[in-house]
C-alpha positions in Angstrom: -15.5 -13.5 -10.1 -18.4 -12.5 -7.8 -20.6 -11.9 -10.7 -19.6 -15.3 -12.4 -20.2 -17.3 -8.9 -23.8 -15.4 -8.5 -24.9 -16.4 -12.2 -24.0 -20.1 -11.1 -26.1 -20.1 -8.1 -28.8 -18.4 -10.1 -28.7 -21.3 -12.8 -28.7 -23.9 -10.0 -31.2 -22.5 -7.6 -33.6 -21.1 -10.0 -34.7 -18.1 -8.0 -31.6 -17.1 -5.9 -31.2 -13.8 -4.0 -28.4 -11.8 -4.8 -25.4 -13.1 -3.7 -24.5 -10.2 -1.1 -27.9 -11.2 0.6 -26.9 -14.6 0.8 -23.8 -14.2 2.2 -25.4 -11.7 4.5 -28.0 -14.4 5.9 -25.4 -17.0 6.0 -23.0 -15.0 8.0 -25.8 -14.1 10.5 -26.7 -17.6 10.8 -23.3 -19.2 10.9 -20.4 -18.0 13.2 -18.1 -20.6 11.9 -17.2 -22.1 8.8 -17.7 -25.7 9.6 -21.1 -27.0 8.0 -22.1 -30.2 10.2 -25.5 -31.0 11.2 -26.5 -33.0 14.2 -28.1 -36.3 13.5 -32.1 -36.4 13.6 -33.6 -38.8 16.2 -34.6 -42.2 14.9 -32.8 -41.8 11.2 -30.4 -44.1 10.0 -27.0 -43.5 10.6 -26.4 -42.9 6.9 -29.1 -40.5 6.6 -26.8 -37.4 8.5 -23.8 -35.9 8.1 -21.0 -37.3 10.1 -19.7 -34.9 12.9 -16.1 -35.1 11.6 -17.3 -33.8 8.0 -16.3 -30.2 7.2 -17.2 -28.5 4.1 -13.7 -26.7 4.5 -12.0 -29.9 4.2 -14.0 -31.9 1.8 -11.7 -35.1 2.3 -13.0 -35.5 5.7 -16.4 -35.9 4.1 -17.8 -39.1 2.5 -19.9 -38.6 -0.8 -23.1 -39.4 1.1 -21.7 -36.6 3.6 -21.7 -34.1 0.9 -24.8 -35.1 -0.5 -26.7 -34.6 2.8 -25.0 -31.3 3.3 -26.0 -30.3 0.0 -29.8 -31.4 0.2 -30.1 -29.3 3.8 -28.8 -26.3 2.2 -31.1 -26.4 -0.7 -33.9 -27.5 1.3 -33.8 -24.7 3.8 -33.2 -21.8 0.6 -36.2 -23.0 -1.2 -38.5 -23.5 2.1 -37.3 -20.3 3.7 -35.2 -18.5 1.7 -32.1 -18.5 3.9 -28.9 -20.3 2.9 -27.0 -21.6 5.5 -23.7 -22.0 3.4 -21.4 -18.9 2.3 -20.8 -18.3 -1.2 -17.4 -19.7 -1.2 -18.6 -23.1 0.8 -21.5 -23.3 -1.4 -19.3 -23.2 -4.7 -16.7 -25.7 -3.0 -19.4 -28.3 -2.2 -21.0 -27.9 -5.7 -17.7 -28.5 -7.5 -16.8 -31.4 -5.1 -19.9 -33.1 -5.9 -19.4 -32.5 -9.6 -16.0 -34.0 -9.5 -17.1 -37.2 -7.5 -20.1 -37.6 -10.3 -23.0 -36.8 -8.2 -26.4 -35.8 -9.9 -27.1 -33.7 -6.9 -25.5 -30.5 -8.0 -28.7 -30.3 -10.3 -31.2 -30.6 -7.9 -34.3 -28.9 -9.1 -37.0 -26.6 -7.4 -39.7 -28.9 -8.3 -38.0 -31.9 -6.6 -38.0 -30.2 -3.3 -41.5 -28.8 -4.0 -42.9 -32.5 -4.7 -40.9 -33.7 -1.5 -42.6 -31.2 0.6 -46.1 -31.5 -0.8 -45.6 -35.3 -0.4 -44.9 -35.1 3.3 -47.6 -32.3 4.1 -50.1 -34.9 2.4 -48.9 -37.6 4.9 -49.2 -35.5 7.8 -52.7 -34.8 6.8 -51.6 -31.0 6.5 -51.6 -30.6 2.7 -49.7 -27.2 1.6 -50.7 -27.3 -2.2 -54.1 -28.2 -4.1 -54.8 -31.5 -5.6 -54.2 -30.1 -8.9 -50.9 -28.6 -8.0 -49.7 -31.8 -6.5 -50.7 -33.9 -9.4 -48.4 -31.6 -11.7 -45.8 -32.0 -9.5 -46.5 -35.8 -9.7 -46.3 -35.9 -13.7 -43.1 -33.6 -13.4 -41.3 -36.5 -11.4 -42.8 -39.3 -13.7 -41.5 -37.5 -16.5 -37.7 -37.4 -15.1 -37.7 -41.0 -14.2 -33.9 -41.3 -14.5 -34.1 -38.9 -11.3 -35.8 -41.4 -9.1 -32.8 -41.9 -7.3 -32.8 -38.0 -6.2 -36.3 -37.9 -5.4 -36.1 -41.2 -3.2 -33.2 -39.7 -1.2 -34.8 -36.7 -0.6 -38.4 -38.4 0.7 -36.1 -40.7 2.8 -34.3 -38.1 4.8 -36.9 -35.4 5.1 -39.7 -38.0 5.9 -37.5 -39.4 8.6 -37.2 -36.2 10.0 -40.5 -34.6 9.8 -43.0 -37.7 9.9 -44.2 -40.2 12.5 -43.1 -43.8 11.7 -46.8 -44.5 10.7 -47.0 -41.6 8.5 -43.5 -42.5 6.9 -44.7 -46.0 6.1 -47.8 -44.5 4.6 -45.5 -42.2 2.5 -43.4 -45.2 1.3 -46.8 -46.9 0.4 -47.9 -44.0 -1.6 -44.6 -43.2 -3.4 -44.3 -46.9 -4.4 -47.5 -46.4 -6.6 -45.1 -43.9 -8.6 -42.6 -46.4 -8.8 -40.4 -44.6 -6.4 -38.4 -47.0 -3.7 -38.1 -44.5 -0.9 -34.8 -45.0 0.6 -31.2 -44.2 0.7 -30.2 -44.6 -3.2 -27.6 -44.0 -5.6 -24.2 -42.5 -4.5 -25.2 -42.4 -1.2 -25.1 -46.5 -0.9 -21.6 -47.5 -1.2 -19.9 -50.7 -0.5 -17.3 -48.6 1.6 -19.7 -47.7 4.4 -20.0 -51.1 5.6 -18.0 -54.4 5.5 -18.7 -56.9 2.8 -18.1 -59.9 4.6 -20.9 -62.3 5.0 -20.7 -64.9 8.1 -22.4 -68.2 8.4 -25.0 -68.5 11.2 -24.5 -71.8 12.2 -26.2 -71.6 15.6 -29.5 -70.7 13.7 -29.1 -73.6 11.4 -28.5 -76.1 14.4 -31.6 -74.8 16.0 -33.7 -75.4 12.8 -32.5 -78.9 12.4 -33.0 -79.5 16.1 -36.6 -78.2 16.0 -37.3 -80.6 13.1 -35.8 -83.7 15.0 -38.5 -83.0 17.9 -41.4 -85.2 16.9 -39.2 -87.6 15.0 -37.5 -88.2 18.2 -40.8 -88.4 20.4 -42.0 -91.1 17.7 -38.8 -92.7 18.0 -38.4 -93.4 21.8 -42.4 -94.3 22.1 -41.8 -97.9 21.5 -39.1 -98.1 24.1 -40.9 -96.2 26.7 -44.3 -98.4 25.9 -42.0 -101.5 26.3 -40.7 -100.6 29.7 -44.3 -99.7 31.0 -45.7 -103.0 30.0 -42.7 -104.9 31.8 -40.7 -106.0 28.7 -37.0 -106.0 29.1 -35.6 -104.2 26.6 -31.7 -103.1 26.8 -31.3 -99.4 27.1 -28.9 -99.3 24.4 -30.8 -101.2 22.1 -34.1 -99.1 22.9 -32.2 -95.8 22.5 -30.6 -97.0 19.3 -33.8 -97.7 17.8 -35.2 -94.5 19.1 -32.2 -92.7 17.2 -32.5 -94.6 14.1 -36.2 -94.0 13.7 -35.6 -90.0 14.5 -32.8 -89.8 12.2 -35.0 -91.6 9.5 -37.7 -89.3 9.8 -35.7 -86.3 10.4 -34.0 -86.7 6.9 -37.3 -87.3 5.3 -38.8 -84.1 6.6 -35.3 -82.2 5.6 -35.4 -83.6 2.2 -39.6 -82.9 1.7 -38.9 -79.3 2.8 -35.7 -78.7 0.7 -33.9 -77.7 3.7 -30.6 -80.0 3.3 -27.4 -78.3 2.8 -28.6 -75.4 5.0 -26.4 -72.5 5.2 -27.8 -69.1 6.5 -25.2 -66.2 5.7 -25.5 -62.7 7.9 -24.1 -59.2 7.2 -25.1 -55.6 6.8 -26.9 -53.7 4.2 -24.1 -51.6 2.5 -26.5 -48.9 2.4 -28.6 -48.4 5.8 -26.6 -50.8 7.9 -29.8 -53.0 8.6 -28.9 -56.8 9.4 -29.1 -58.9 6.5 -30.1 -62.9 7.2 -30.6 -65.0 3.9 -31.3 -68.9 3.6 -29.3 -70.9 1.2 -30.4 -74.6 1.0 -31.5 -77.4 -1.0 -30.2 -80.4 -2.6 -28.0 -78.0 -5.1 -27.6 -74.5 -3.3 -27.5 -71.6 -5.3 -23.9 -69.9 -5.3 -25.3 -66.6 -5.3 -29.0 -65.0 -4.4 -29.9 -61.4 -4.8 -31.3 -59.9 -2.0 -33.5 -56.5 -1.6 -33.3 -54.5 2.0 -36.7 -54.4 3.3 -35.7 -50.9 4.9 -34.1 -48.7 2.2 -35.0 -51.2 -1.0 -31.0 -51.5 -1.8 -30.6 -54.7 -3.8 -27.3 -56.6 -3.3 -25.8 -59.7 -4.5 -24.8 -62.2 -1.9 -22.0 -64.7 -3.0 -22.4 -68.2 -0.6 -19.0 -69.5 -2.0 -16.6 -66.1 -1.2 -19.1 -65.2 1.6 -19.2 -61.8 0.4 -21.6 -59.1 -0.7 -20.4 -58.7 -4.2 -22.8 -55.8 -5.6 -25.2 -53.4 -4.0 -27.3 -50.4 -5.5 -25.6 -51.4 -8.9 -22.0 -51.0 -7.5 -19.8 -53.9 -7.6 -17.3 -54.3 -4.6 -13.5 -54.2 -5.4 
């Protein structure tokens, strides 16, 4: 049994140490059997393992938690040679990820090497030559179907190891490789946040009020002018005239700018929990609209009629 477990690890890690050495390193580094890590500063809540997650009880962990735990374990192993899980914990984690259909149990060494190289370049401290970096880029481009894995590695480790300005530069550089750095794939599920959308009537009211300011001033000027020059105009008539002019001009502006039937829907990105705010309007408002999160790049479909996020990251809501 021990030999089979060791063979499995050799295949997955590409250059694993003997199982006994791995177990000893894990035992020295870990006094307990609960595998968790604290949330890094300035990182999206979904980019860290929740405090209640324990590898000894996979049911306490979301798929995102398990993937993040796996990333941390292999990142430490590939970069420092230390493994943070025991053999039993590692096998349990891999089996759970395989059972849930995650692609992370096949995480490749070159993917970790590429992310480390990209981060070191973003910090201005390259650890590999330009030739080696280009070769890693070539491998990543060739494995296009695994872009989600690379994007998640870049996002989590970039958030942890880079300054905000460096992280933004990294995202721009990776976009040239068609890698949209962010929380992707199975890590982004509609179960993490509410799929409900709410109408922001307050913002709509403020928008129409702002559009009506100038027309209202234009409408009230004749009445005020008549009052200044001593013309006796009944207040009701003067204000009624002003309101009519203001309403007519405001309506023309709204129609010209295609802002009629306005609705602003708000919610949360199902992946990174960034606030969503989307405008619907026009003569015939769309019943749904595609929305791309500016933070993590997750694409969602917003349904104006049902007030729901119907789809996100390729996954449909229940």
